[in-house]
Every structure is written in C-alpha cells, then in structure tokens.
C-alpha positions as a Markdown table, in Angstrom:
| # | Residue | x | y | z |
|---|---|---|---|---|
| 1 | Met | 0.0 | 0.0 | 0.0 |
| 2 | Ser | 1.4 | 3.4 | -1.0 |
| 3 | Leu | 1.9 | 6.2 | 1.5 |
| 4 | Val | -0.9 | 8.2 | -0.2 |
| 5 | Ser | -3.3 | 5.2 | 0.0 |
| 6 | Ala | -2.4 | 4.7 | 3.7 |
| 7 | Leu | -3.1 | 8.3 | 4.5 |
| 8 | Arg | -6.3 | 8.4 | 2.5 |
| 9 | Arg | -7.5 | 5.3 | 4.3 |
| 10 | Arg | -6.6 | 6.7 | 7.7 |
| 11 | Phe | -8.8 | 9.7 | 7.3 |
| 12 | Thr | -11.6 | 8.1 | 5.4 |
| 13 | Arg | -14.9 | 7.5 | 7.1 |
| 14 | Pro | -16.1 | 3.9 | 7.6 |
| 15 | Pro | -18.5 | 2.6 | 5.0 |
| 16 | Glu | -22.2 | 3.4 | 5.7 |
| 17 | Pro | -23.2 | -0.2 | 6.8 |
| 18 | Val | -20.3 | -0.2 | 9.3 |
| 19 | Arg | -21.4 | 3.2 | 10.7 |
| 20 | Ala | -25.0 | 2.0 | 10.9 |
| 21 | Val | -24.1 | -1.2 | 12.8 |
| 22 | Val | -22.1 | 0.7 | 15.4 |
| 23 | Gln | -24.8 | 3.4 | 15.8 |
| 24 | Ala | -27.5 | 0.7 | 16.2 |
| 25 | Gly | -25.4 | -1.3 | 18.7 |
| 26 | Gly | -26.9 | 0.5 | 21.7 |
| 27 | Asp | -23.6 | 1.8 | 23.1 |
| 28 | Ala | -23.3 | 5.6 | 22.6 |
| 29 | Asp | -19.6 | 5.4 | 23.4 |
| 30 | Glu | -18.8 | 2.7 | 20.8 |
| 31 | Arg | -16.7 | 3.9 | 18.0 |
| 32 | Val | -15.0 | 2.4 | 14.9 |
| 33 | Leu | -11.2 | 2.0 | 15.4 |
| 34 | Ala | -10.3 | 0.2 | 12.1 |
| 35 | Trp | -11.9 | -2.0 | 9.5 |
| 36 | Gly | -10.7 | -4.3 | 6.8 |
| 37 | Glu | -12.6 | -5.2 | 3.6 |
| 38 | Leu | -13.5 | -8.9 | 3.2 |
| 39 | Val | -12.6 | -10.6 | -0.1 |
| 40 | Arg | -15.1 | -10.7 | -3.0 |
| 41 | Gly | -17.0 | -7.6 | -1.6 |
| 42 | Glu | -18.5 | -9.7 | 1.2 |
| 43 | Gly | -18.4 | -6.9 | 3.7 |
| 44 | Trp | -16.0 | -5.8 | 6.5 |
| 45 | Leu | -14.3 | -7.0 | 9.6 |
| 46 | Val | -14.5 | -4.1 | 12.0 |
| 47 | Ala | -12.6 | -3.3 | 15.2 |
| 48 | Thr | -14.6 | -1.1 | 17.5 |
| 49 | Ser | -14.0 | 0.1 | 21.0 |
| 50 | Arg | -16.2 | -2.8 | 22.2 |
| 51 | Gly | -14.8 | -5.7 | 20.1 |
| 52 | Leu | -14.9 | -7.3 | 16.6 |
| 53 | Arg | -17.9 | -7.1 | 14.3 |
| 54 | Val | -18.5 | -8.8 | 10.9 |
| 55 | Val | -20.6 | -6.5 | 8.8 |
| 56 | Pro | -22.1 | -8.1 | 5.6 |
| 57 | Ala | -22.0 | -5.9 | 2.5 |
| 58 | Asp | -25.7 | -6.8 | 1.7 |
| 59 | Leu | -26.9 | -6.0 | 5.3 |
| 60 | Pro | -30.3 | -4.2 | 5.2 |
| 61 | Leu | -29.8 | -1.1 | 7.3 |
| 62 | Ala | -33.0 | -2.0 | 9.2 |
| 63 | Glu | -31.1 | -5.1 | 10.5 |
| 64 | Ala | -28.0 | -3.2 | 11.6 |
| 65 | Gly | -28.8 | -3.7 | 15.3 |
| 66 | Asp | -28.7 | -7.5 | 14.8 |
| 67 | Val | -25.0 | -7.7 | 14.1 |
| 68 | Gly | -23.2 | -9.1 | 17.1 |
| 69 | Val | -20.0 | -8.2 | 18.7 |
| 70 | Leu | -17.2 | -10.4 | 19.9 |
| 71 | Arg | -16.0 | -8.4 | 22.9 |
| 72 | Trp | -12.2 | -8.0 | 23.3 |
| 73 | His | -12.0 | -10.0 | 26.5 |
| 74 | Glu | -13.7 | -12.9 | 24.7 |
| 75 | Val | -11.0 | -13.2 | 22.0 |
| 76 | Gly | -8.8 | -16.1 | 22.9 |
| 77 | Ala | -6.5 | -15.6 | 19.8 |
| 78 | Ala | -6.5 | -13.5 | 16.7 |
| 79 | Arg | -3.7 | -14.6 | 14.3 |
| 80 | Trp | -2.9 | -12.5 | 11.3 |
| 81 | Ala | -1.2 | -13.8 | 8.1 |
| 82 | Ala | -0.5 | -11.0 | 5.7 |
| 83 | Thr | -0.2 | -11.2 | 1.9 |
| 84 | Asn | 1.9 | -8.9 | -0.2 |
| 85 | Asp | -1.1 | -7.0 | -1.6 |
| 86 | Gly | -2.3 | -5.3 | 1.7 |
| 87 | Gly | -4.7 | -8.2 | 2.5 |
| 88 | Gly | -4.4 | -11.4 | 4.4 |
| 89 | Thr | -6.3 | -13.7 | 6.7 |
| 90 | Phe | -7.4 | -13.4 | 10.3 |
| 91 | Ala | -7.9 | -16.6 | 12.3 |
| 92 | Val | -10.0 | -15.7 | 15.3 |
| 93 | Thr | -10.7 | -18.0 | 18.2 |
| 94 | Ala | -13.5 | -16.9 | 20.5 |
| 95 | Leu | -13.8 | -18.0 | 24.1 |
| 96 | Thr | -17.1 | -19.0 | 25.7 |
| 97 | Glu | -17.8 | -19.5 | 29.4 |
| 98 | Val | -18.9 | -23.1 | 30.0 |
| 99 | Glu | -19.1 | -22.7 | 33.8 |
| 100 | Pro | -18.0 | -20.1 | 36.3 |
| 101 | Gly | -14.2 | -19.5 | 35.9 |
| 102 | Val | -13.8 | -22.0 | 33.0 |
| 103 | Gln | -13.8 | -21.0 | 29.3 |
| 104 | Ala | -13.6 | -23.2 | 26.2 |
| 105 | Arg | -12.3 | -22.3 | 22.8 |
| 106 | Glu | -14.9 | -22.0 | 20.0 |
| 107 | Pro | -14.0 | -23.2 | 16.5 |
| 108 | Val | -11.6 | -20.9 | 14.6 |
| 109 | Glu | -13.3 | -18.4 | 12.3 |
| 110 | Arg | -11.3 | -17.3 | 9.3 |
| 111 | Tyr | -11.7 | -13.9 | 7.6 |
| 112 | Ala | -10.0 | -13.3 | 4.3 |
| 113 | Leu | -9.3 | -9.6 | 3.7 |
| 114 | Ser | -8.5 | -7.9 | 0.5 |
| 115 | Asp | -7.5 | -4.7 | 2.3 |
| 116 | Ala | -6.7 | -4.9 | 6.0 |
| 117 | Gly | -5.7 | -1.2 | 6.6 |
| 118 | Gln | -4.8 | -0.7 | 10.3 |
| 119 | Leu | -7.0 | -3.6 | 11.4 |
| 120 | Pro | -4.2 | -6.1 | 12.4 |
| 121 | Ala | -2.4 | -3.6 | 14.6 |
| 122 | Val | -5.6 | -2.5 | 16.3 |
| 123 | Val | -6.8 | -6.0 | 16.9 |
| 124 | Arg | -3.5 | -7.0 | 18.4 |
| 125 | Arg | -3.3 | -4.0 | 20.7 |
| 126 | Arg | -6.9 | -4.4 | 21.9 |
| 127 | Val | -6.6 | -8.1 | 22.7 |
| 128 | Asp | -3.2 | -7.6 | 24.4 |
| 129 | Glu | -4.7 | -4.8 | 26.5 |
| 130 | Thr | -7.3 | -7.1 | 28.0 |
| 131 | Val | -4.8 | -9.7 | 29.2 |
| 132 | Val | -3.3 | -8.7 | 32.5 |
| 133 | Ala | -1.6 | -12.0 | 33.3 |
| 134 | Ser | -1.3 | -15.4 | 31.8 |
| 135 | Arg | 0.2 | -18.6 | 33.1 |
| 136 | Arg | 0.4 | -22.1 | 31.7 |
| 137 | Ser | 0.2 | -25.0 | 34.1 |
| 138 | Pro | 0.8 | -28.6 | 33.2 |
| 139 | Leu | -1.6 | -31.4 | 33.9 |
| 140 | Pro | -0.7 | -35.0 | 34.7 |
| 141 | Gly | -0.6 | -37.2 | 31.7 |
| 142 | Gly | 0.2 | -34.3 | 29.3 |
| 143 | Gly | -1.6 | -31.2 | 28.3 |
| 144 | Gly | -2.3 | -28.3 | 30.5 |
| 145 | Val | -4.4 | -25.3 | 31.4 |
| 146 | Leu | -4.0 | -21.7 | 30.7 |
| 147 | Leu | -4.8 | -19.4 | 33.6 |
| 148 | Val | -5.6 | -15.9 | 32.3 |
| 149 | Ala | -6.5 | -12.7 | 34.1 |
| 150 | Arg | -8.4 | -10.2 | 31.9 |
| 151 | Arg | -9.8 | -6.7 | 32.2 |
| 152 | Val | -13.5 | -6.8 | 31.6 |
| 153 | Pro | -15.3 | -3.6 | 30.8 |
| 154 | Gly | -17.5 | -2.5 | 33.7 |
| 155 | Gln | -15.7 | -4.6 | 36.3 |
| 156 | Ala | -13.2 | -3.2 | 38.7 |
| 157 | Ala | -11.5 | -6.5 | 39.4 |
| 158 | Arg | -9.7 | -8.5 | 36.8 |
| 159 | Glu | -11.4 | -11.8 | 35.9 |
| 160 | Trp | -9.4 | -15.0 | 36.2 |
| 161 | Thr | -10.4 | -17.9 | 34.0 |
| 162 | Val | -9.1 | -21.4 | 33.1 |
| 163 | Val | -8.9 | -22.6 | 29.5 |
| 164 | Phe | -8.0 | -26.3 | 29.1 |
| 165 | Asp | -5.6 | -27.2 | 26.2 |
| 166 | Asp | -7.8 | -30.2 | 25.5 |
| 167 | Asp | -11.6 | -29.9 | 26.1 |
| 168 | Thr | -11.7 | -33.6 | 27.2 |
| 169 | Asp | -9.6 | -32.7 | 30.2 |
| 170 | Arg | -12.6 | -30.6 | 31.5 |
| 171 | Thr | -14.4 | -33.9 | 32.2 |
| 172 | Asp | -11.4 | -35.5 | 34.0 |
| 173 | Ala | -11.9 | -35.2 | 37.8 |
| 174 | Glu | -8.1 | -35.0 | 38.5 |
| 175 | Ala | -7.5 | -32.4 | 35.8 |
| 176 | Arg | -10.4 | -30.3 | 37.0 |
| 177 | Ala | -9.1 | -30.5 | 40.6 |
| 178 | Ile | -5.6 | -29.3 | 39.6 |
| 179 | Ala | -7.1 | -26.5 | 37.4 |
| 180 | Arg | -9.3 | -25.3 | 40.3 |
| 181 | Ala | -6.3 | -25.4 | 42.7 |
| 182 | Arg | -4.2 | -23.4 | 40.3 |
| 183 | Leu | -7.0 | -20.9 | 39.8 |
| 184 | Glu | -7.4 | -20.5 | 43.6 |
| 185 | Glu | -3.7 | -20.0 | 44.0 |
| 186 | Ala | -3.8 | -17.2 | 41.3 |
| 187 | Leu | -6.8 | -15.5 | 43.0 |
| 188 | Ala | -5.2 | -15.8 | 46.5 |
| 189 | Ala | -1.9 | -14.2 | 45.2 |
| 190 | Glu | -3.9 | -11.1 | 44.3 |
| 191 | Gln | -5.6 | -10.7 | 47.7 |
| 192 | Pro | -4.0 | -8.1 | 49.9 |
| 193 | Gly | -2.6 | -9.1 | 53.2 |
C-alpha cells in the first residue's frame, strides 16, 4: 500500500453499513477504530471500542442492530497472516464460558481480507490490552491449562479464568481439581494481606 493510499484510508470515514451497525449497537460510546474489507466484496471485519464485528455488505440497514460483537476479552486468539497486496487472513478464536471460571475455545473463524488497513495492529493492541496476566500449568498425563486474568469492561477487578488445552480434560476429575487449585492460587496471590 502506498503512503498516499495509507493516509487516505486513515482519514476516510467507515462505510455506511459499518457506521449503521455501530450506531444501532446501543452503546453511545462505541466507535470504529479500524476496518478491513473482506474478499469478494462480502463486507467488512470491524474493530470497535467494544470488540470485533463482521458486517455483511448486503446487510439491510434496518437489521444493523442484529450484528453481534465479539468483545475484546472474549477473544482467545487472533492470528494475522499478511499477503503482499495489503490483505491477508485473520484466524479468530473466541472463548465462551462453560461454567464459572472456565472457558472453552470456539472453532476458529477465518476472515480473508483484500484490504486490511490498520486492522491487524488495532486488533493485536486491543486483545493484548485485555490480558493482565497469563500462566500455563501442566496437567498429569500431558496437556495443560492456561490461567488468564483479563480486564472486563464495567468490572473493577480482573477476571481470572481457566482454559484447558484439550476440552476432554474438563471432564477428567483429577485435571479439574488441579485446574481449580491453580485458579485458587492465582486468586489468592492477588488478595492483599
């Protein structure tokens, strides 16, 4: 991308469907930070102050409020693979709470972009800003758990969660007990006194 193209993109307003989705989202403070154009004119992958949104190009404006948001603290991983033409592919793994303090990885969603703009840098910064601490702990018999403390909007305290490397370990009594103990140790380490 040339310098002129980069500057033009930086000061260009987001496409109308993107603006409509953010305005209809119900959060007056939400704003567009960056967006990338999906291949074949399919729409946009949008980073907002709340999270990631996928806005279809053919979205009727009356349905703009129906476009969901993957909040930043729910992004387990967002891997970017660039191509030489200003595009590339995002592989995004969302996390979902399966029980209090335990999250599971959702299937990876891939987004091919013809023009990424500033989106990769913004996504990386936003996801990194939510992670306060991260520790890996091994489990007997292989595998492990990831203990992660994240900032969650609207909460004063950071939120600690456990993510098992292998979802089948969540049903193993010994693995669950070890994960709970590690989580309790992390929480206790944060308590004053």
